[in-house]
Every structure is written in C-alpha cells, then in structure tokens.
N, C-alpha and C positions, 0 to 999 in steps of 0.2 A: 504494499500498499504506500503511496505517495506520502511524504510527511506532510504536504498541505492539507491533502485530503484526510490524513488522521487529524490533524489539528483541527479543522472546521467540524469534524464529526464529534471531536472531543468536547468543543465548545458547544455543541448543540445538545450534548448529552450531559453538561455539567450537572452534577445534583442527582443525578439518577443510576440506579444501578446497573453495571454493563459487565460485558465479559470481553477481555482484550486477549487477543493471541498474538504471540512475538515471534520472532524470528528464531528463537532456540527453542521453540515448541511448548512453550510454558503459557499454560491458561492462568489469568487474574481474573477474579471476580471480586466485585466491592462496587462503592460509588465513587464517583469521579468529583473529588474536592477543589482541585485547582487544575489550572491549564496554562501553561506559558509557552514561549516559542520553542522549546527545545524538549518538553516533559509533560507528561500529564501524571497526576497525582491522584493514587487511588487509595480509599481508605477499604482495607480488607472487609469482608463479613464478619470475620471472627476478631473485629477489635474488642477492645476491653473497657466497654461503656463510654465509646466516643473517644476513648484515647488511644492514641497509636504514636507510632515514631514519626515526630515532626522535624522540621530543619534543626531546631536547637536543641534537639535531644528528645527525650520520653516527655511525655504530657500531651496537651492538646494539639493535634498535628495534622497535617495533610495525608498523612499516610505515608505511602513511597512512591518515588518516581519511577516512571517507565519511558524511555526515549522515544520521542514521536519516530525517530528513523526505524525502530524496532519493531513497530506494530505490524503485522500483518493482517489483523481483522478486529473490527468492533462490533460488538451488538448488544443491544439492550437485554438485560437478565429478566427473567421473569421473577 
C-alpha cells in the first residue's frame, strides 16, 4: 500500500477500531489514536484501562507506532 494512501485511510479511521497488516506479516488490532506524516499510533485492544506505552513512557499514551510505509492493509474491525 502506498504510504500516502495509508495516511489518508488512517486519518479517516482515527478513533475507530481497525485491523492493520504490515510488511512483516504481523496483524495489529486496536484503536487508532494518532496519525502523523510517518506513523500511525494504535492502542491495542488489550490495554490496561486506557493506559499504554506512550511517547514519554508508561501512562496515558498513544499506544505504539506503525510506520506508514510498512502498512500493507487497513480495514475496520468489528
């Protein structure tokens, strides 16, 4: 998937629960919490009461980042 296309889809799905496939064959399921020009941030479903690994360490955070160039597919999750 083209990084620009991935960026646009991630912006469209921000705040929604998604399934993201990457070029390493990994499946990421969770809610998109943030999108920038290089990464999409996803809070996994198994977060700890809304807390996850944020940019500054543990605490309320954005989840973890996935490089837009590594994304091979995005779909809304049920």
